[in-house]
N, C-alpha and C positions, 0 to 999 in steps of 0.2 A: 504494500500500500504506500509506504513512504517513497519507494522508488518511483511509483507512478506520479505521486505528488511532485516530486522533484523534477521529473521529466516534463510534466505539464508546466511547471513554473519556468523551467528553462526555455521551453518552446515559446511560451507567452512573452518572455523577456526578449528573446531573439526577434519575434515578430514586431515588438514595439520598437526595437532599434533599427529595423529594416529601412525605414524611410529616412532615418537620421544618418545612416552610414554614408550617404552621398555628400553630406554637409562637410565633414572633415574626415574623409576616409583614411588618410595617412595616420593621423593620431589614433583614430578608433581601431584601425587594423593593428597598430602596434600594441594597443591595450588588449585586444582580443588574442593576439599571439602570446602575450604574457599570461593571460587567463588559461589558454590551452596548455602552455608549458607547466604551469602550476597544477593543472588538472592531471596531467600525465604523472608528475612527480608524486602528487598526493595519492593517486590511484595505485601506484606501485608500492607506496609505503603503508597506506591506511585502508585501501580498498576503494571500490568504485562509488559506494554510497557516500562516504565522507568526501570524496573528490567532487561528486555532483553537488553536494551541499555547499562546498567551498566555491564551486564554479557559479552556482546560482547567486550566491552572495556577491561575488565579484561582478557579475553582470548587472545585478541590481544597483551596485555602486556606480557602474559605468553609465547606466541609464539616468541616475540622479545627477551625475556630472553633466551629461548632455543636456538634460532639461534645464539645469541652472544656467548653462551657457546660452540657451535659447531665450531665456527671460531677459 
């Protein structure tokens, strides 16, 4: 159940960022690469569920940063 929740949250977050990616794609791409690197490292050390939780949190932070820049 938790895995489905995290996956749904991740997908929703990615959909929300979709239109914003075109605004500052270089900075956002760099941030997404860091998120992916952290995901891989955490998945290897702590498992996929912990990695997904961390990834969702990082994406939420990225969305908040983008929204603040848009204001």
